[in-house]
Backbone as JSON, one array per atom type, in Angstrom:
{
  "sequence": "MISDRELEVLINEVFEYYGYDFSGYSKASLKRRVERLYQIDGISRFSDVLSKIRSEEGYVKHLVEEITVNVTEMFRDPLFYKLLREEIVPVLATKPFIRIWHAGCSTGEEVYSMAILLKEANLLHKSLLYATDINSVVLDTAKRGLFPLRMIKQYAENYRLSGGSEDFSDYYTANYGLAKFSCELNEKMVFSQHNLVSDASFNEFDLIMCRNVLIYFDKHLQDRVLRLFDSSLSCLGYLALGTKETIKFSTVQDKFQQLNREKIWKKVK",
  "N": [[-10.13, -24.23, 12.09], [-9.31, -21.32, 13.96], [-9.29, -20.35, 17.32], [-10.42, -17.46, 19.26], [-8.82, -17.15, 21.51], [-6.53, -18.63, 20.82], [-5.66, -17.09, 18.7], [-4.9, -14.74, 20.01], [-2.74, -15.73, 21.49], [-1.01, -16.43, 19.41], [-0.51, -13.86, 18.28], [0.85, -12.65, 20.43], [3.1, -14.35, 20.68], [4.43, -14.06, 18.19], [5.1, -11.38, 18.36], [6.72, -11.31, 20.71], [8.86, -13.05, 20.06], [9.81, -12.12, 17.59], [9.19, -9.44, 17.12], [7.19, -8.44, 15.44], [4.22, -6.68, 15.36], [0.98, -7.44, 15.58], [-1.18, -6.73, 17.02], [-2.93, -4.64, 16.69], [-4.35, -5.16, 14.44], [-7.34, -5.82, 12.6], [-9.31, -8.21, 14.11], [-11.05, -10.06, 12.9], [-10.23, -10.03, 10.22], [-7.56, -10.83, 10.52], [-7.91, -13.38, 11.56], [-9.12, -14.69, 9.39], [-6.99, -14.68, 7.59], [-5.01, -16.15, 8.89], [-6.28, -18.61, 9.04], [-6.36, -19.17, 6.34], [-3.69, -19.56, 5.94], [-3.33, -21.93, 7.36], [-4.62, -23.68, 5.57], [-3.0, -23.44, 3.26], [-0.57, -24.43, 4.18], [-1.24, -26.93, 5.05], [-1.94, -27.4, 7.72], [-3.43, -28.52, 10.72], [-3.6, -28.31, 13.44], [-3.31, -25.98, 16.12], [-1.12, -26.1, 17.82], [0.93, -27.0, 16.2], [1.48, -24.81, 14.57], [2.36, -23.03, 16.51], [4.68, -24.3, 17.42], [6.29, -24.13, 15.12], [6.56, -21.35, 14.93], [8.06, -20.81, 17.19], [10.44, -22.1, 16.69], [11.31, -21.86, 14.04], [12.57, -19.42, 12.23], [12.34, -18.77, 9.56], [9.79, -19.65, 8.98], [8.19, -17.82, 10.28], [8.66, -15.56, 8.79], [7.4, -16.32, 6.44], [4.77, -16.53, 7.45], [4.25, -13.83, 8.12], [4.36, -12.72, 5.58], [2.11, -13.89, 4.36], [0.04, -12.9, 5.94], [0.14, -10.16, 5.54], [-0.07, -9.53, 2.84], [-1.61, -7.65, 0.26], [-4.23, -7.34, -2.08], [-4.02, -5.76, -5.24], [-4.18, -3.44, -8.07], [-3.33, -1.95, -11.26], [-4.14, 1.46, -11.75], [-6.37, 1.26, -10.13], [-9.76, 1.66, -9.27], [-10.65, 3.69, -11.39], [-11.88, 6.28, -11.55], [-10.91, 7.57, -9.33], [-8.21, 7.89, -10.06], [-8.58, 9.51, -12.26], [-9.43, 11.83, -11.05], [-7.1, 12.43, -9.61], [-5.4, 12.92, -11.79], [-6.63, 15.15, -13.03], [-7.11, 17.1, -11.04], [-5.36, 16.99, -8.77], [-2.66, 16.46, -9.58], [-2.07, 18.77, -11.27], [-1.82, 20.72, -9.25], [0.35, 19.73, -7.8], [2.24, 20.15, -9.73], [3.05, 22.76, -9.46], [5.01, 22.81, -7.59], [8.52, 22.9, -6.68], [9.81, 20.45, -6.38], [8.6, 17.15, -6.16], [7.35, 14.99, -3.74], [6.18, 11.81, -3.06], [4.47, 9.42, -1.1], [3.85, 6.07, -1.13], [2.26, 4.19, 0.94], [2.24, 0.98, 2.31], [2.5, -0.41, -0.15], [2.3, -2.84, -1.43], [2.52, -5.04, -4.19], [3.17, -3.06, -5.97], [1.67, -1.99, -8.12], [0.1, 0.36, -7.98], [1.99, 2.29, -7.57], [3.44, 2.36, -9.96], [1.35, 3.19, -11.56], [0.99, 5.8, -10.64], [3.44, 6.89, -11.38], [3.2, 6.83, -14.16], [1.12, 8.7, -14.52], [2.48, 11.02, -13.67], [4.58, 11.11, -15.53], [3.15, 11.58, -17.89], [2.25, 14.1, -17.36], [4.52, 15.47, -17.59], [6.14, 15.61, -15.3], [7.6, 13.7, -14.01], [10.36, 13.79, -13.96], [11.01, 15.54, -11.93], [10.21, 14.35, -9.63], [9.89, 12.11, -6.8], [9.12, 8.9, -5.82], [8.28, 7.26, -3.0], [8.05, 4.03, -1.96], [6.66, 1.83, 0.25], [6.44, -1.09, 2.37], [5.55, -3.58, 4.77], [6.12, -6.1, 4.04], [8.6, -7.94, 2.67], [8.75, -9.6, 0.44], [6.71, -8.81, -1.4], [7.69, -6.3, -1.92], [10.02, -6.86, -3.35], [8.92, -7.84, -5.7], [7.65, -5.5, -6.58], [9.85, -3.81, -7.03], [10.98, -4.96, -9.29], [9.13, -4.48, -11.26], [7.49, -6.2, -12.67], [4.66, -7.65, -13.98], [1.82, -9.86, -14.27], [1.05, -10.78, -17.56], [-1.53, -11.48, -18.26], [-3.08, -9.78, -16.82], [-2.92, -7.34, -18.0], [-4.75, -6.41, -19.92], [-6.96, -5.64, -18.36], [-5.71, -3.67, -16.82], [-5.01, -1.81, -18.79], [-7.53, -1.01, -19.63], [-8.47, 0.18, -17.25], [-6.64, 2.28, -17.15], [-7.39, 3.74, -19.45], [-10.01, 4.51, -18.69], [-9.36, 6.17, -16.64], [-8.63, 8.45, -17.84], [-6.44, 8.3, -19.43], [-4.66, 8.65, -22.47], [-2.64, 7.79, -24.07], [-0.84, 5.14, -25.84], [-1.1, 2.35, -24.04], [0.57, 0.15, -24.14], [3.05, 1.14, -24.71], [4.36, 1.51, -22.36], [5.42, -0.81, -21.36], [7.22, -3.93, -21.88], [6.52, -7.06, -23.32], [7.07, -10.39, -22.28], [7.46, -13.86, -22.04], [4.97, -14.31, -20.69], [4.88, -12.21, -18.93], [4.68, -8.72, -18.11], [6.99, -6.26, -18.4], [7.67, -3.32, -16.88], [8.69, -0.01, -17.86], [12.04, 1.08, -17.26], [12.44, 3.75, -16.99], [10.33, 4.58, -15.47], [10.62, 3.26, -12.93], [13.07, 4.2, -12.04], [12.65, 6.46, -10.68], [11.69, 5.71, -8.28], [11.79, 4.76, -4.85], [12.24, 1.99, -2.95], [11.37, 0.5, 0.12], [11.44, -1.28, 3.23], [8.97, -0.81, 5.62], [7.22, -0.4, 8.6], [4.04, 0.33, 9.35], [2.86, 0.1, 11.79], [4.79, 0.37, 13.79], [6.99, 1.96, 12.97], [8.55, 5.21, 12.43], [7.88, 8.54, 11.06], [9.59, 9.47, 8.04], [10.15, 11.42, 6.22], [9.05, 14.46, 4.52], [6.05, 14.86, 2.79], [4.24, 15.55, -0.28], [2.06, 14.25, -1.17], [0.36, 11.51, 0.14], [-0.32, 8.18, -0.38], [-2.39, 5.69, 0.66], [-4.08, 3.2, 0.23], [-6.73, 1.08, 0.91], [-5.55, -0.26, 3.08], [-5.84, 0.54, 5.74], [-8.27, -0.58, 6.38], [-7.76, -3.05, 7.4], [-6.96, -2.67, 9.96], [-7.57, -2.08, 13.48], [-9.6, 0.44, 15.2], [-7.98, 1.95, 16.95], [-5.36, 1.53, 16.0], [-5.67, 2.49, 13.41], [-5.98, 5.2, 13.98], [-3.46, 5.8, 15.03], [-1.85, 5.44, 12.77], [-2.91, 7.37, 11.06], [-2.16, 9.66, 12.45], [0.58, 9.46, 12.08], [0.69, 9.86, 9.3], [-0.27, 12.48, 9.21], [1.84, 13.85, 10.47], [3.72, 13.47, 8.54], [3.02, 14.8, 6.28], [3.29, 17.67, 4.18], [2.22, 21.08, 4.73], [-0.89, 21.75, 3.29], [-0.67, 19.48, 1.84], [-1.69, 16.29, 0.39], [-3.81, 13.54, 1.27], [-4.6, 10.3, 0.39], [-6.99, 7.79, 0.6], [-8.5, 4.46, 0.73], [-11.63, 3.32, -0.78], [-13.37, 2.48, 1.24], [-12.46, 3.66, 3.48], [-11.75, 6.18, 5.98], [-11.05, 9.42, 7.52], [-12.68, 10.4, 9.35], [-13.85, 10.82, 12.67], [-11.36, 10.4, 13.72], [-8.38, 11.47, 15.55], [-7.15, 13.4, 14.07], [-8.9, 14.56, 12.31], [-9.82, 17.22, 12.21], [-7.78, 18.62, 11.11], [-7.83, 18.32, 8.45], [-9.37, 18.69, 5.21], [-11.95, 17.33, 3.41], [-11.92, 16.61, -0.02], [-13.64, 15.49, -1.9], [-15.84, 12.79, -2.89], [-14.13, 10.78, -3.57], [-12.3, 10.06, -1.68], [-10.06, 11.75, -0.94], [-8.11, 13.86, 0.98], [-7.19, 17.14, 2.06], [-4.51, 18.6, 3.78], [-4.98, 21.1, 6.04], [-4.22, 22.35, 8.33]],
  "CA": [[-10.54, -22.94, 12.66], [-8.5, -20.86, 15.08], [-10.15, -19.68, 18.3], [-9.98, -16.12, 19.64], [-7.73, -17.29, 22.47], [-5.35, -19.06, 20.07], [-5.21, -15.93, 17.91], [-4.18, -13.85, 20.95], [-1.45, -16.37, 21.79], [-0.18, -16.28, 18.2], [-0.09, -12.46, 18.2], [1.86, -12.42, 21.48], [4.32, -15.11, 20.38], [5.11, -13.43, 17.05], [5.67, -10.12, 18.84], [7.79, -11.57, 21.67], [10.01, -13.71, 19.44], [10.34, -11.48, 16.37], [8.94, -8.0, 17.11], [6.09, -8.03, 14.57], [3.08, -6.4, 16.22], [-0.3, -7.53, 14.89], [-2.23, -6.56, 18.03], [-3.89, -3.63, 16.25], [-5.02, -5.59, 13.22], [-8.71, -6.29, 12.73], [-9.26, -9.62, 14.5], [-11.76, -10.87, 11.91], [-9.36, -10.13, 9.04], [-6.39, -11.61, 10.9], [-8.35, -14.77, 11.7], [-9.29, -15.23, 8.03], [-5.69, -14.87, 6.93], [-4.32, -17.26, 9.56], [-6.97, -19.84, 8.6], [-5.9, -19.42, 4.97], [-2.34, -20.09, 6.12], [-3.54, -23.33, 7.73], [-4.93, -24.41, 4.34], [-1.82, -23.42, 2.38], [0.51, -25.25, 4.77], [-1.74, -28.24, 5.45], [-1.88, -27.48, 9.18], [-4.74, -28.73, 11.33], [-3.55, -28.04, 14.89], [-2.66, -24.74, 16.52], [0.17, -26.43, 18.45], [1.93, -27.12, 15.14], [1.85, -23.44, 14.18], [3.11, -22.48, 17.63], [6.0, -24.93, 17.39], [7.03, -23.55, 14.0], [6.87, -19.95, 15.26], [9.11, -20.78, 18.23], [11.69, -22.77, 16.3], [11.7, -21.64, 12.65], [12.46, -18.0, 11.86], [11.88, -18.72, 8.17], [8.34, -19.84, 8.93], [7.57, -16.56, 10.71], [8.72, -14.68, 7.61], [6.31, -16.82, 5.57], [3.51, -16.16, 8.1], [4.09, -12.38, 7.96], [4.07, -12.47, 4.16], [0.73, -14.29, 4.06], [-0.88, -12.06, 6.7], [0.19, -8.74, 5.15], [-0.2, -9.29, 1.4], [-2.86, -7.0, -0.13], [-4.52, -7.41, -3.51], [-4.05, -4.43, -5.85], [-4.12, -3.46, -9.52], [-2.98, -0.66, -11.82], [-5.25, 2.4, -11.93], [-7.53, 0.72, -9.39], [-10.77, 2.71, -9.14], [-10.22, 4.67, -12.39], [-12.35, 7.64, -11.28], [-9.95, 8.14, -8.38], [-7.03, 8.32, -10.82], [-9.02, 10.63, -13.11], [-9.4, 12.99, -10.16], [-5.68, 12.74, -9.4], [-4.88, 13.46, -13.03], [-7.22, 16.44, -13.4], [-7.18, 18.1, -9.97], [-4.25, 16.98, -7.81], [-1.38, 16.57, -10.29], [-1.79, 20.16, -11.64], [-1.36, 21.45, -8.05], [1.71, 19.25, -7.54], [3.11, 20.7, -10.77], [3.54, 24.08, -9.06], [6.08, 22.63, -6.61], [9.84, 22.71, -7.31], [10.11, 19.02, -6.33], [7.41, 16.43, -5.69], [7.6, 13.75, -2.99], [4.95, 11.04, -2.86], [4.68, 8.2, -0.33], [2.89, 4.98, -1.26], [2.39, 3.42, 2.18], [1.58, -0.3, 2.1], [2.43, -0.4, -1.62], [2.12, -4.2, -1.92], [3.38, -5.41, -5.33], [3.63, -1.87, -6.67], [0.88, -1.56, -9.27], [-0.35, 1.75, -7.86], [3.18, 3.16, -7.68], [3.68, 2.5, -11.39], [0.24, 4.0, -12.08], [1.29, 7.19, -10.31], [4.59, 7.29, -12.2], [2.68, 7.08, -15.51], [0.43, 10.0, -14.46], [3.5, 12.08, -13.58], [5.28, 11.18, -16.82], [2.27, 12.2, -18.89], [2.15, 15.53, -17.01], [5.9, 15.97, -17.69], [6.57, 15.91, -13.93], [8.33, 12.58, -13.41], [11.78, 14.17, -13.81], [11.22, 16.28, -10.68], [9.43, 13.63, -8.61], [10.42, 10.9, -6.17], [8.03, 8.1, -5.26], [8.73, 6.35, -1.94], [7.1, 2.91, -1.89], [7.02, 1.04, 1.43], [5.56, -2.16, 2.81], [6.17, -4.44, 5.79], [6.34, -7.4, 3.41], [9.78, -7.84, 1.79], [8.53, -10.36, -0.8], [5.97, -7.98, -2.35], [8.58, -5.2, -2.32], [10.91, -7.37, -4.4], [8.1, -7.85, -6.93], [7.44, -4.11, -6.99], [11.12, -3.29, -7.56], [11.23, -5.51, -10.63], [8.17, -3.94, -12.21], [7.02, -7.31, -13.5], [3.29, -7.99, -13.66], [1.31, -10.9, -15.18], [0.53, -10.28, -18.84], [-2.97, -11.72, -18.31], [-3.77, -8.67, -16.15], [-2.67, -6.08, -18.7], [-5.97, -5.93, -20.57], [-7.73, -4.92, -17.34], [-4.95, -2.46, -16.45], [-5.12, -0.87, -19.91], [-8.89, -0.48, -19.57], [-8.48, 1.1, -16.11], [-5.86, 3.45, -17.58], [-8.22, 4.51, -20.38], [-11.11, 5.09, -17.93], [-8.8, 7.21, -15.76], [-8.3, 9.62, -18.66], [-5.22, 8.07, -20.2], [-4.91, 8.7, -23.92], [-1.49, 7.22, -24.8], [-0.89, 3.7, -26.06], [-0.62, 1.77, -22.77], [1.63, -0.84, -24.41], [4.34, 1.84, -24.79], [4.96, 1.57, -21.02], [5.98, -2.1, -20.95], [7.55, -4.92, -22.91], [5.94, -8.36, -22.96], [7.99, -11.52, -22.46], [7.21, -15.06, -21.22], [3.79, -14.18, -19.85], [5.03, -11.1, -17.99], [4.86, -7.37, -18.63], [8.08, -5.57, -17.7], [7.45, -1.88, -17.06], [9.86, 0.77, -18.25], [13.01, 1.51, -16.23], [12.26, 5.19, -16.81], [9.36, 4.76, -14.4], [11.07, 2.88, -11.58], [14.28, 4.89, -11.57], [12.2, 7.54, -9.81], [11.06, 5.07, -7.12], [12.64, 4.26, -3.76], [11.51, 0.94, -2.25], [11.95, 0.26, 1.45], [10.58, -1.93, 4.21], [8.51, 0.13, 6.65], [6.11, -0.96, 9.37], [3.15, 1.4, 9.77], [2.48, -0.12, 13.19], [5.83, 0.72, 14.77], [8.03, 2.85, 12.47], [8.26, 6.64, 12.49], [7.92, 9.31, 9.82], [10.96, 9.5, 7.52], [10.31, 12.53, 5.27], [7.84, 15.27, 4.38], [5.5, 14.5, 1.48], [3.18, 16.36, -0.87], [0.92, 13.35, -1.33], [0.5, 10.16, 0.71], [-1.33, 7.23, -0.87], [-2.47, 4.48, 1.49], [-5.42, 2.79, -0.17], [-7.14, -0.29, 1.25], [-4.67, -0.82, 4.1], [-6.41, 0.84, 7.07], [-9.44, -1.44, 6.66], [-7.3, -4.25, 8.12], [-6.53, -2.25, 11.3], [-8.64, -1.66, 14.37], [-9.73, 1.9, 15.27], [-6.83, 2.53, 17.66], [-4.21, 1.51, 15.1], [-5.97, 3.43, 12.33], [-5.72, 6.55, 14.46], [-2.02, 5.95, 15.13], [-1.3, 5.57, 11.41], [-3.34, 8.67, 10.55], [-1.28, 10.66, 13.08], [1.85, 9.33, 11.37], [0.52, 10.53, 8.01], [-0.38, 13.92, 9.48], [3.18, 14.39, 10.74], [4.56, 13.25, 7.37], [2.52, 15.6, 5.16], [3.52, 19.11, 4.17], [0.98, 21.86, 4.81], [-1.64, 21.71, 2.04], [-0.43, 18.2, 1.18], [-2.88, 15.48, 0.18], [-3.86, 12.17, 1.76], [-5.56, 9.5, -0.37], [-7.31, 6.51, 1.24], [-9.35, 3.57, -0.06], [-13.05, 3.68, -0.88], [-14.09, 2.16, 2.47], [-11.67, 4.22, 4.58], [-12.05, 7.58, 6.28], [-10.37, 9.98, 8.69], [-13.72, 10.85, 10.28], [-13.8, 10.28, 14.04], [-9.96, 10.24, 14.17], [-7.89, 12.64, 16.28], [-6.59, 14.4, 13.13], [-9.89, 14.94, 11.3], [-9.98, 18.68, 12.15], [-6.65, 19.19, 10.38], [-7.99, 17.99, 7.04], [-10.6, 19.03, 4.52], [-12.2, 16.34, 2.37], [-12.12, 17.29, -1.3], [-14.71, 14.9, -2.69], [-16.22, 11.44, -2.48], [-13.09, 9.82, -3.95], [-11.45, 9.8, -0.51], [-8.82, 12.54, -0.91], [-8.16, 14.95, 1.96], [-6.1, 18.13, 2.02], [-4.1, 19.04, 5.11], [-5.17, 22.55, 6.09], [-3.69, 22.89, 9.6]],
  "C": [[-9.64, -22.59, 13.84], [-9.41, -20.08, 16.04], [-9.58, -18.29, 18.61], [-8.79, -16.19, 20.58], [-6.44, -17.7, 21.75], [-4.78, -17.91, 19.24], [-4.42, -14.96, 18.78], [-2.8, -14.42, 21.28], [-0.51, -16.2, 20.61], [0.36, -14.86, 18.07], [1.03, -12.17, 19.2], [3.18, -13.11, 21.18], [5.12, -14.46, 19.24], [5.77, -12.13, 17.49], [6.87, -10.38, 19.76], [9.05, -12.14, 21.02], [10.64, -12.88, 18.33], [10.03, -10.0, 16.23], [7.87, -7.51, 16.15], [4.83, -7.87, 15.42], [1.78, -6.39, 15.41], [-1.48, -7.28, 15.84], [-3.3, -5.55, 17.59], [-4.61, -3.98, 14.96], [-6.46, -6.02, 13.52], [-8.69, -7.8, 13.0], [-9.94, -10.52, 13.46], [-10.89, -11.09, 10.67], [-8.16, -11.02, 9.33], [-6.74, -13.1, 11.0], [-8.51, -15.43, 10.33], [-7.94, -15.54, 7.38], [-4.88, -16.0, 7.58], [-4.96, -18.59, 9.15], [-6.59, -20.19, 7.17], [-4.49, -20.03, 5.01], [-2.39, -21.57, 6.49], [-3.75, -24.17, 6.46], [-3.71, -24.54, 3.44], [-0.77, -24.42, 2.87], [0.05, -26.63, 5.23], [-1.69, -28.47, 6.94], [-3.28, -27.64, 9.75], [-4.77, -28.38, 12.81], [-2.79, -26.76, 15.18], [-1.27, -25.0, 17.11], [1.28, -26.55, 17.41], [2.42, -25.75, 14.68], [2.75, -22.83, 15.25], [4.53, -23.02, 17.65], [6.87, -24.33, 16.29], [7.45, -22.12, 14.31], [8.05, -19.89, 16.23], [10.45, -21.31, 17.75], [12.18, -22.45, 14.88], [11.49, -20.18, 12.25], [11.94, -17.85, 10.43], [10.38, -18.86, 8.06], [7.62, -18.56, 9.33], [7.58, -15.56, 9.56], [7.58, -15.04, 6.65], [4.95, -16.41, 6.14], [3.23, -14.67, 7.91], [3.72, -12.04, 6.53], [2.61, -12.77, 3.84], [-0.28, -13.37, 4.74], [-0.97, -10.65, 6.1], [0.0, -8.49, 3.66], [-1.57, -8.71, 1.07], [-3.03, -7.06, -1.64], [-4.62, -5.99, -4.07], [-4.06, -4.57, -7.36], [-3.76, -2.06, -10.02], [-4.24, 0.17, -12.08], [-6.54, 1.86, -11.3], [-8.48, 1.86, -9.07], [-10.42, 3.85, -10.09], [-10.69, 6.1, -12.13], [-11.47, 8.35, -10.27], [-8.73, 8.68, -9.13], [-7.36, 9.47, -11.78], [-8.99, 11.93, -12.3], [-7.95, 13.4, -9.86], [-5.12, 13.47, -10.61], [-5.34, 14.91, -13.27], [-7.14, 17.51, -12.32], [-5.95, 18.14, -9.05], [-2.9, 17.18, -8.5], [-1.09, 18.01, -10.74], [-1.33, 21.02, -10.45], [0.07, 21.04, -7.71], [2.7, 19.87, -8.53], [3.71, 22.04, -10.38], [4.72, 23.99, -8.08], [7.43, 22.43, -7.31], [10.27, 21.25, -7.35], [8.93, 18.31, -5.67], [7.83, 15.15, -4.98], [6.26, 13.08, -2.69], [5.3, 9.76, -2.1], [3.53, 7.25, -0.59], [3.1, 4.05, -0.06], [1.59, 2.13, 2.06], [1.4, -0.55, 0.61], [2.18, -1.77, -2.22], [3.04, -4.46, -3.12], [3.64, -4.26, -6.29], [2.8, -1.36, -7.82], [0.46, -0.09, -9.19], [0.81, 2.73, -7.94], [3.49, 3.42, -9.16], [2.57, 3.33, -12.05], [0.53, 5.48, -11.85], [2.44, 7.72, -11.16], [4.14, 7.61, -13.63], [1.93, 8.42, -15.55], [1.44, 11.14, -14.48], [4.26, 12.23, -14.89], [4.42, 11.9, -17.85], [2.04, 13.69, -18.61], [3.52, 16.21, -17.1], [6.45, 16.4, -16.32], [7.45, 14.82, -13.33], [9.78, 12.95, -13.13], [12.04, 14.9, -12.5], [10.42, 15.66, -9.53], [10.24, 12.48, -8.02], [9.27, 10.19, -5.49], [8.63, 7.1, -4.27], [7.66, 5.27, -1.78], [7.52, 1.98, -0.75], [5.97, -0.02, 1.72], [6.29, -2.92, 3.9], [6.68, -5.74, 5.18], [7.46, -7.32, 2.38], [9.57, -8.55, 0.46], [7.77, -9.51, -1.83], [6.81, -6.79, -2.8], [9.52, -5.64, -3.43], [10.17, -7.43, -5.74], [7.94, -6.44, -7.47], [8.7, -3.52, -7.62], [11.36, -3.73, -9.0], [10.28, -4.95, -11.68], [7.64, -4.99, -13.17], [5.61, -7.71, -13.05], [2.76, -9.0, -14.68], [0.67, -10.28, -16.42], [-0.99, -10.44, -18.93], [-3.76, -10.58, -17.65], [-3.74, -7.39, -16.96], [-3.91, -5.54, -19.4], [-6.82, -5.12, -19.6], [-7.04, -3.61, -16.96], [-5.07, -1.39, -17.53], [-6.51, -0.22, -19.94], [-9.03, 0.51, -18.42], [-7.79, 2.41, -16.48], [-6.71, 4.35, -18.48], [-9.37, 5.22, -19.62], [-10.63, 6.2, -16.99], [-8.41, 8.47, -16.53], [-7.04, 9.47, -19.47], [-5.51, 8.01, -21.69], [-3.74, 8.17, -24.75], [-1.73, 5.74, -25.07], [-0.27, 3.02, -24.83], [0.54, 0.81, -22.99], [3.01, -0.18, -24.56], [5.09, 1.81, -23.44], [5.6, 0.25, -20.58], [6.4, -2.91, -22.16], [7.05, -6.28, -22.4], [6.94, -9.48, -23.25], [7.62, -12.65, -21.5], [6.06, -14.88, -20.22], [3.84, -13.06, -18.83], [5.15, -9.78, -18.74], [5.91, -6.68, -17.77], [7.93, -4.07, -17.95], [8.76, -1.12, -17.16], [10.73, 1.18, -17.07], [12.91, 3.01, -15.98], [11.29, 5.48, -15.67], [9.98, 4.44, -13.04], [12.39, 3.49, -11.15], [13.93, 6.09, -10.7], [11.49, 7.01, -8.56], [12.11, 4.62, -6.12], [11.81, 3.25, -2.97], [12.17, 0.63, -0.92], [10.93, -0.43, 2.35], [10.23, -0.91, 5.29], [7.26, -0.45, 7.28], [5.24, 0.19, 9.89], [2.77, 1.3, 11.24], [3.51, 0.47, 14.14], [6.85, 1.74, 14.29], [7.56, 4.3, 12.42], [8.21, 7.26, 11.09], [9.36, 9.41, 9.35], [11.18, 10.6, 6.48], [9.05, 13.39, 5.31], [7.35, 15.12, 2.95], [4.4, 15.46, 1.04], [1.9, 15.56, -1.06], [1.26, 12.01, -0.68], [-0.66, 9.32, 0.21], [-1.27, 6.0, 0.03], [-3.88, 3.93, 1.32], [-5.65, 1.32, 0.16], [-6.12, -1.0, 2.14], [-5.31, -0.66, 5.48], [-7.6, -0.05, 7.41], [-9.05, -2.71, 7.42], [-6.87, -3.95, 9.55], [-7.74, -1.93, 12.16], [-8.6, -0.13, 14.53], [-8.52, 2.56, 15.92], [-5.62, 2.6, 16.73], [-4.45, 2.42, 13.91], [-5.62, 4.85, 12.75], [-4.22, 6.8, 14.57], [-1.4, 6.2, 13.76], [-1.7, 6.92, 10.82], [-2.54, 9.8, 11.18], [0.1, 10.65, 12.42], [1.77, 10.05, 10.02], [0.44, 12.04, 8.19], [1.0, 14.53, 9.69], [4.12, 14.26, 9.54], [4.15, 14.1, 6.17], [2.93, 17.06, 5.3], [2.18, 19.82, 4.31], [0.39, 21.97, 3.41], [-1.32, 20.46, 1.2], [-1.71, 17.37, 1.16], [-2.71, 14.07, 0.75], [-4.96, 11.43, 1.0], [-5.73, 8.14, 0.3], [-8.2, 5.69, 0.31], [-10.82, 3.93, 0.06], [-13.83, 3.42, 0.41], [-13.39, 2.73, 3.7], [-11.97, 5.7, 4.76], [-11.17, 8.08, 7.42], [-11.4, 10.53, 9.67], [-13.6, 10.1, 11.59], [-12.37, 10.0, 14.5], [-9.53, 11.52, 14.88], [-7.32, 13.71, 15.36], [-7.63, 14.96, 12.17], [-10.02, 16.46, 11.14], [-8.85, 19.36, 11.38], [-6.79, 19.03, 8.87], [-9.35, 18.44, 6.51], [-10.8, 18.01, 3.41], [-12.57, 17.05, 1.08], [-13.35, 16.77, -2.03], [-14.99, 13.49, -2.19], [-15.16, 10.39, -2.83], [-12.01, 9.65, -2.87], [-10.07, 10.45, -0.61], [-9.05, 13.69, 0.06], [-6.97, 15.87, 1.8], [-5.8, 18.57, 3.44], [-4.16, 20.56, 5.17], [-4.64, 23.17, 7.38], [-2.38, 22.22, 9.95]]
}
């Protein structure tokens, strides 16, 4: 177990030595992930972690990877994707070019899900999907478009429940226990490392997807990230968050109108 004081020391050391700022992360979530790291690495004393942080840059990379990895899946929450398909994508279709930002994209399953929606609406050719994460390892996975074949049955079911009517197997080829998704999908994706805690806006977007990331941040950091999204969205652009996330009580809430219970907001100011 790591104490609150030890957690504060770890946060300060990682920031001072390497510039990664975890001070705004939910302390309970951060503590759980650091304790999981102890188990993975067979560490029992905080002093051992501290020594590794101060002397091994490679270990800090490993620590950041373990702390920031988020579990995801294709067409996660199918009703959300059904709403995207039926109500949001037709609005995006009216634009001459579509820019979408997947912030905290993890291993990329939701990016590929969005690309499939756009392809089926005949919009992928005029779209660009920017997929960012602080974690370089998950970005490498996302770039390759390789997902475990054992997950495909669940993904195909999610796709069907989201309103998909094509043969899901047309989008990938199976080999050695992996599903490799079509190059036609990822040639419209731009993958880049981006830190929501410290990095600035880098474009103007019609839709920003950041699902199940803000729940790991404290209220102050959530507000900072929501301001970043506000400055990155075009007028009448859309912001999609996770099922347990909201912009209520944030400093930007008055600029948005919630469309429905599926956690999609439209920027109106």
